[in-house]
C-alpha positions as CSV (number, residue, x, y, z in Angstrom):
1,M,14.4,-32.1,-67.2
2,T,16.0,-28.7,-68.0
3,W,18.1,-26.8,-65.5
4,R,18.4,-23.0,-65.7
5,S,20.7,-20.9,-63.7
6,A,19.5,-17.4,-64.3
7,P,17.3,-14.9,-62.4
8,A,14.1,-15.0,-64.2
9,P,10.3,-14.9,-63.5
10,C,8.4,-18.2,-63.0
11,P,7.8,-19.8,-66.4
12,T,4.3,-19.9,-68.0
13,P,2.3,-23.1,-67.8
14,P,2.8,-26.0,-68.3
15,L,6.3,-25.4,-67.0
16,V,6.9,-25.4,-63.2
17,A,9.8,-23.6,-61.3
18,R,11.1,-25.0,-58.1
19,R,14.1,-23.8,-56.2
20,I,16.5,-26.7,-55.7
21,G,19.3,-24.9,-54.0
22,D,21.7,-22.0,-53.9
23,L,24.5,-21.6,-56.2
24,E,27.7,-19.8,-54.8
25,R,30.4,-18.4,-57.0
26,V,34.0,-17.9,-56.1
27,I,36.5,-15.6,-57.7
28,C,40.1,-17.0,-57.8
29,A,43.4,-16.3,-59.5
30,S,46.6,-18.1,-59.7
31,P,49.5,-16.8,-57.7
32,G,51.4,-16.2,-61.0
33,Y,48.6,-14.1,-62.3
34,L,48.5,-11.9,-59.0
35,R,52.3,-11.6,-59.0
36,Q,52.2,-10.3,-62.6
37,F,49.0,-8.2,-62.5
38,G,48.6,-7.4,-58.9
39,T,45.9,-8.2,-56.4
40,P,42.6,-6.4,-56.6
41,A,41.8,-4.5,-53.4
42,H,38.2,-3.6,-54.3
43,P,35.6,-5.3,-56.7
44,R,35.8,-2.4,-59.1
45,D,39.6,-3.3,-59.6
46,L,38.4,-6.3,-61.5
47,L,37.5,-4.1,-64.4
48,E,41.2,-3.8,-65.1
49,H,41.8,-7.5,-64.8
50,N,41.4,-10.4,-67.2
51,C,38.3,-12.0,-65.8
52,M,37.2,-15.2,-67.4
53,V,33.5,-16.1,-67.7
54,L,32.8,-19.8,-68.5
55,N,29.4,-19.2,-69.9
56,T,27.9,-17.1,-72.7
57,N,24.9,-16.2,-70.7
58,P,25.1,-12.3,-70.4
59,T,23.5,-12.3,-66.9
60,L,26.4,-14.4,-65.6
61,R,28.8,-11.5,-66.7
62,R,27.3,-9.4,-64.1
63,W,29.2,-10.1,-60.9
64,R,27.5,-8.9,-57.6
65,F,29.4,-8.2,-54.4
66,R,28.2,-7.3,-51.0
67,D,30.3,-5.7,-48.3
68,P,31.2,-8.3,-45.8
69,S,30.1,-5.9,-43.0
70,D,26.5,-6.1,-44.3
71,D,24.4,-7.9,-41.7
72,G,21.9,-9.2,-44.4
73,G,19.7,-6.3,-43.6
74,G,21.0,-4.2,-46.6
75,S,23.0,-1.9,-44.4
76,G,26.3,-2.6,-46.3
77,R,27.3,-1.5,-49.8
78,S,26.9,-3.6,-52.8
79,Y,28.5,-3.6,-56.1
80,A,27.6,-5.0,-59.6
81,L,30.1,-5.2,-62.3
82,E,30.1,-6.3,-66.0
83,V,33.2,-8.5,-66.4
84,G,34.8,-10.7,-68.9
85,R,35.0,-8.2,-71.7
86,N,38.6,-7.4,-71.6
């Protein structure tokens, strides 16, 4: 079995794609890092921070954020950032 974590179209036969669950990501920082570099107030602030990406897959460098006031119907703002390059 091969597991792939990437948004992609369904593979061509004889391969079969099945959703096996959702993968949630968290963004975290040590208290020492935040004391030294400050706490980001907005997702775009992360572009000025040292973001670590533990995967070489370029699609995982694109972090997507959704405004917590979004009710799921797309009424809130969303952001996509390329991180891990600084």
